[in-house]
C-alpha positions in Angstrom: -12.1 47.8 11.6 -14.8 46.8 9.2 -16.4 43.4 9.8 -18.1 41.3 7.1 -20.5 38.4 8.1 -21.2 36.0 5.2 -24.3 33.8 5.3 -24.0 30.2 4.2 -24.8 30.9 0.5 -22.3 33.7 0.3 -19.7 31.6 2.1 -20.2 28.8 -0.5 -19.8 31.3 -3.3 -16.5 32.7 -1.8 -15.3 29.1 -1.3 -16.0 28.4 -5.0 -13.8 31.4 -5.9 -11.1 30.1 -3.6 -11.2 26.8 -5.3 -11.1 28.4 -8.8 -8.1 30.5 -7.7 -6.4 27.4 -6.3 -7.0 25.5 -9.5 -5.3 28.4 -11.4 -2.3 28.3 -9.1 -1.8 24.6 -9.3 -2.1 24.6 -13.1 0.5 27.4 -13.4 3.0 26.6 -10.6 5.1 23.5 -11.1 6.1 23.4 -7.4 2.5 22.9 -6.3 1.9 20.1 -8.8 5.2 18.4 -7.8 4.1 18.1 -4.2 0.4 17.3 -5.0 -0.9 20.4 -3.1 -4.7 20.3 -3.3 -6.4 23.1 -5.2 -8.5 24.3 -2.2 -5.4 24.4 0.0 -3.4 26.4 -2.6 -6.2 29.0 -2.9 -7.2 28.8 0.7 -3.7 29.6 2.0 -3.6 32.8 -0.2 -7.0 33.8 1.2 -6.0 33.1 4.8 -2.8 35.1 4.4 -4.7 38.0 2.8 -7.2 37.9 5.6 -4.4 37.9 8.2 -2.8 41.0 6.6 -6.1 42.9 6.4 -7.0 42.0 10.0 -3.5 42.9 11.4 -3.7 46.2 9.5 -7.1 46.9 11.2 -8.9 47.1 7.9 -11.2 44.1 7.6 -12.2 40.9 9.4 -14.4 38.3 7.7 -16.6 35.7 9.4 -19.1 33.3 7.9 -21.9 30.8 8.6 -20.3 27.4 8.8 -23.5 25.4 8.3 -22.5 24.2 4.8 -18.9 23.5 6.0 -20.3 20.9 8.4 -22.7 19.5 5.8 -20.0 18.9 3.2 -17.7 17.4 5.9 -20.3 14.8 6.9 -21.0 14.0 3.2 -17.3 13.5 2.5 -16.7 11.2 5.5 -19.8 9.3 4.8 -18.5 8.6 1.3 -15.3 7.3 3.0 -17.4 4.9 5.1 -18.7 3.4 1.9 -15.1 2.5 0.8 -14.6 0.2 3.9 -15.1 -3.0 1.9 -14.0 -6.0 3.9 -14.2 -8.1 0.7 -11.4 -6.1 -0.8 -9.4 -6.2 2.4 -9.6 -10.0 2.4 -8.8 -10.1 -1.4 -5.6 -8.2 -0.8 -4.3 -10.9 1.4 -1.7 -10.9 4.1 0.3 -8.0 2.6 -2.6 -5.6 2.7 -3.4 -6.6 6.3 0.3 -6.2 7.3 0.6 -2.8 5.6 -2.7 -1.7 7.3 -1.4 -2.8 10.7 1.9 -0.9 10.1 -0.1 2.2 9.2 -2.3 1.9 12.3 0.7 1.6 14.6 2.1 4.7 12.9 -1.1 6.6 13.8 -0.7 5.6 17.4 3.0 6.7 17.4 2.3 10.0 15.8 -0.4 10.9 18.3 1.7 9.7 21.2 4.7 11.8 20.1 2.6 14.9 19.5 0.9 14.7 22.9 4.2 14.1 24.7 6.0 17.1 23.1 2.9 19.4 23.7 3.0 18.4 27.4 6.8 19.1 27.5 6.0 22.7 26.4 3.3 22.9 29.1 0.6 22.9 26.4 -2.6 20.9 26.3 -1.6 17.4 25.1 -4.6 17.4 22.8 -2.9 20.2 20.8 -0.2 17.6 20.0 -2.8 15.6 18.2 -3.1 18.5 15.7 0.4 17.6 14.6 -0.1 13.9 14.9 -2.2 11.5 12.8 -4.9 14.1 12.3 -3.0 16.1 9.7 -0.3 13.5 8.9 -2.1 10.3 8.0 -5.5 12.1 7.9 -4.5 15.0 5.6 -6.3 18.3 5.2 -9.8 16.7 5.3 -9.3 15.2 8.7 -7.4 18.2 9.9 -10.2 20.5 8.9 -12.8 18.3 10.7 -11.0 17.6 13.9 -9.5 21.1 14.3 -12.9 22.7 15.2 -13.7 19.7 17.4 -10.5 20.3 19.4 -11.2 24.0 19.7 -14.7 23.2 20.9 -13.1 21.1 23.6 -11.0 24.1 24.6 -7.8 23.6 22.6 -7.1 27.1 21.3 -5.5 27.4 17.8 -6.0 23.7 17.0 -7.6 24.3 13.6 -4.7 26.5 12.4 -2.1 24.1 13.7 -3.8 21.1 12.1 -4.1 22.7 8.7 -0.6 24.1 8.8 0.8 20.7 9.8 -1.2 19.0 7.0 0.4 21.3 4.4 3.9 20.7 5.9 3.2 17.0 5.8 2.4 17.1 2.1 5.8 18.5 1.3 7.8 16.5 3.9 6.3 13.2 2.8 7.4 13.8 -0.8 10.8 15.0 0.2 11.7 12.1 2.5 9.9 9.3 0.6 12.3 8.9 -2.3 15.6 9.2 -0.5 14.4 6.7 2.2 13.5 4.1 -0.4 16.5 4.7 -2.7 18.9 4.3 0.2 17.5 0.8 0.9 17.5 -0.1 -2.8 21.2 0.8 -3.2 22.2 -0.7 0.2 20.5 -4.1 -0.5 21.2 -3.9 -4.3 17.5 -4.5 -5.0 15.9 -4.9 -8.4 12.5 -5.2 -9.9 11.7 -8.8 -10.8 9.1 -7.8 -13.4 9.9 -8.2 -17.1 10.1 -5.3 -19.5 6.4 -5.7 -20.2 5.5 -5.7 -16.5 2.8 -3.3 -15.5 2.1 -1.0 -12.5 -1.6 -1.0 -13.2 -3.8 -1.9 -10.2 -6.0 -4.9 -10.9 -9.5 -3.9 -9.9 -12.4 -6.2 -9.3 -14.9 -5.8 -12.2 -17.6 -5.1 -9.6 -15.7 -2.0 -8.5 -15.9 -0.5 -12.0 -19.3 1.2 -12.3 -19.0 2.7 -15.8 -20.0 6.2 -16.9 -22.0 8.3 -14.5 -25.7 8.6 -15.4 -28.5 10.4 -13.6 -30.1 7.2 -12.3 -26.9 6.0 -10.7 -26.1 9.5 -9.4 -29.5 9.6 -7.7 -28.9 6.2 -6.2 -25.6 7.4 -4.8 -27.2 10.5 -3.3 -29.9 8.3 -1.8 -27.3 5.9 -0.2 -25.5 8.9 1.3 -28.7 10.5 2.5 -29.8 7.3 4.2 -26.4 6.7 5.8 -26.2 10.3 7.1 -29.7 10.2 8.4 -29.3 6.9 10.2 -25.8 8.0 11.3 -27.2 10.8 13.4 -29.0 8.3 15.5 -25.8 6.2 15.8 -23.8 9.3 16.7 -26.2 10.3 19.4 -26.0 6.9 21.0 -22.2 6.8 20.7 -21.7 10.2 22.2 -23.5 9.1 25.4 -20.4 6.9 26.0 -17.4 8.9 24.5 -16.9 12.0 22.5 -17.0 11.3 18.7 -16.8 13.6 15.7 -20.2 14.4 14.2 -19.7 12.2 11.1 -18.7 8.9 12.9 -22.2 7.6 12.8 -22.6 8.2 9.1 -19.3 6.4 8.4 -20.3 3.4 10.4 -23.7 3.1 8.8 -22.1 3.6 5.4 -19.6 0.7 6.1 -22.5 -1.5 7.3 -24.5 -0.8 4.1 -21.5 -1.4 1.8 -20.6 -4.8 3.4 -24.2 -5.9 3.7 -24.9 -5.3 0.0 -21.6 -7.0 -0.9 -22.6 -10.1 1.0 -26.0 -10.0 -0.7 -24.3 -9.8 -4.1 -25.8 -6.4 -4.8 -24.0 -3.4 -6.3 -23.4 0.0 -4.7 -22.7 3.0 -7.1 -19.2 3.6 -5.8 -18.0 5.8 -8.6 -20.9 8.2 -8.1 -20.5 8.1 -4.3 -16.8 8.9 -4.7 -17.6 11.8 -7.1 -20.1 13.3 -4.6 -17.5 12.8 -1.8 -14.7 14.4 -3.8 -16.6 17.6 -4.6 -17.9 17.7 -1.0 -14.3 17.5 0.2 -13.2 20.3 -2.1 -15.9 22.7 -0.9 -15.4 21.6 2.7 -11.7 22.4 2.5 -12.4 25.7 0.8 -14.7 26.8 3.6 -12.3 25.4 6.2 -9.3 27.3 4.8 -11.4 30.5 4.7 -12.0 30.1 8.5 -8.3 29.7 9.4 -7.2 32.2 12.1 -3.5 32.3 11.3 -2.9 35.0 14.0 -3.4 32.2 16.6 -0.2 30.5 15.4 2.1 33.3 16.7 2.4 31.9 20.3 2.6 28.3 19.0 5.3 28.8 16.4 8.3 27.2 18.3 6.4 24.2 19.8 4.8 23.5 16.4 8.1 23.6 14.6 9.6 21.2 17.2 6.6 18.8 16.9 6.7 18.8 13.1 10.5 18.1 13.0 10.0 15.3 15.5 7.1 13.8 13.3 9.4 13.9 10.3 12.2 12.2 12.1 9.8 9.6 13.4 8.5 8.9 9.9 12.0 8.5 8.5 13.1 6.1 11.2 9.9 4.1 11.2 9.9 3.8 7.4 13.6 2.9 7.2 13.7 0.3 10.0 10.2 -1.0 10.5 8.2 -0.6 7.3 10.9 -1.9 4.9 11.9 -4.8 7.2 8.3 -6.0 8.0 7.2 -5.9 4.4 9.9 -8.3 3.2 13.2 -6.4 2.7 12.7 -6.7 -1.1 12.2 -4.2 -4.0 8.5 -4.0 -3.6 9.0 -3.3 0.1 11.3 -0.4 -0.7 8.8 1.0 -3.1 6.0 0.6 -0.5 8.3 2.4 2.0 8.4 5.4 -0.3 4.6 5.3 -0.6 4.2 4.9 3.1 6.1 8.2 3.6 3.8 9.8 1.1 0.4 9.0 2.7 1.8 8.7 6.2 2.6 12.4 6.2 0.5 13.7 3.3 -2.1 11.9 1.2 -2.4 8.9 -1.2 -1.6 11.0 -4.3 1.7 11.9 -2.7 2.3 8.2 -2.1 1.6 7.4 -5.7 3.9 10.2 -6.8 6.7 8.9 -4.6 6.3 5.3 -6.0 6.1 6.5 -9.6 9.4 8.4 -9.2 11.0 5.2 -7.9 9.6 2.8 -10.4 10.4 5.0 -13.4 14.0 4.6 -12.5 14.3 1.1 -11.0 11.4 -0.8 -12.6 7.8 -1.9 -11.9 6.5 -2.9 -8.5 3.0 -4.3 -9.1 2.4 -5.4 -5.5 3.2 -1.9 -4.2 0.8 -0.4 -6.7 -2.0 -2.7 -5.4 -1.4 -2.5 -1.6 -0.6 1.2 -1.0 -3.6 2.8 -2.7 -5.9 0.1 -1.3 -4.9 0.9 2.2 -4.2 4.6 1.7 -7.4 5.4 -0.1 -9.8 3.0 1.6 -9.0 1.6 5.0 -6.6 3.9 6.8 -9.0 7.0 7.1 -11.6 4.7 8.7 -9.1 3.3 11.2 -7.4 6.7 11.8 -10.8 8.2 12.9 -11.2 5.5 15.5 -7.6 6.0 16.8 -7.9 9.8 17.0 -11.3 9.6 18.8 -9.7 7.1 21.3 -6.9 9.6 22.0 -9.3 12.5 22.4 -11.2 10.5 25.1 -8.0 9.4 26.9 -6.2 12.7 27.1 
């Protein structure tokens, strides 16, 4: 069998091709758009399947330098750290805090369930985390970052399981979100209390709108990220003397400190530019991560993984129907937020927004839901989920 070893530059070039192919697939296949499948995942799955076929046929095996994969991962999660704005959390009020608390509890339940079922199959309980909040609440980005960390800790096949679970979650979150909310709306005969001119637009603080990107602001954003990442290495080194943390945790913490310190000082952080850098870093990171998937490692884990994913889906349906809806107020906005919770609790925030849009187009506006769900799903839950996952890794 012929083996190809790509250096980090060649790997980045192939990842770019994977992204472009994924973009082509998403643009031309309605099914992928309907379930908000990310472009690097769409292209990466095809690449991984082709690599599997070539390897199983004894023709070709591809490996590559993962230096840039790690770099882009740290940049992305550092950008996530900058979104942890406590001023916005306070502004959102009790409803945001409650929704965040519900989401945090879901992360704990997902990880507990995954670890329990993995143990029942006589597998490493840490493998269960690869079907828990790592891929479900965390999505592909968290799955691609914690998978290698689990494998480094001796959990074979964790990366492939985490990525496969994240893809399953994207679809399952969309499938169960609408029916769960609609059943509550019909059961309780709920209605939107907004007028016909009501809006689903999220009201954003003017300080969060940074305007058009220019070179100066883009440079400032890059400098903020560089400073946070550099200082974060020191923080990570100190933290890892106590527990095992992912490589990017220090950068996230320093970024959150910078963001909130500048907020208190009345200064502005170029958040739009930081988000842009984080977004393209995530795309390239996912492209490289998907290229490194070893699907042949899933063969022996197929049945346990199916059981764990079905159990996670049932858990989400029961939790959303009985806990999320009831705690959020048992009203129309609560029903809409329940559909959104299914979306980002098993997939990603875009899935949550797609779920809520489908509900509100039929039953009317839900302004509170459109403020609370993206605020928690896009900003705070990734930060909290990383802490929860790291805690489980050190406990198991």
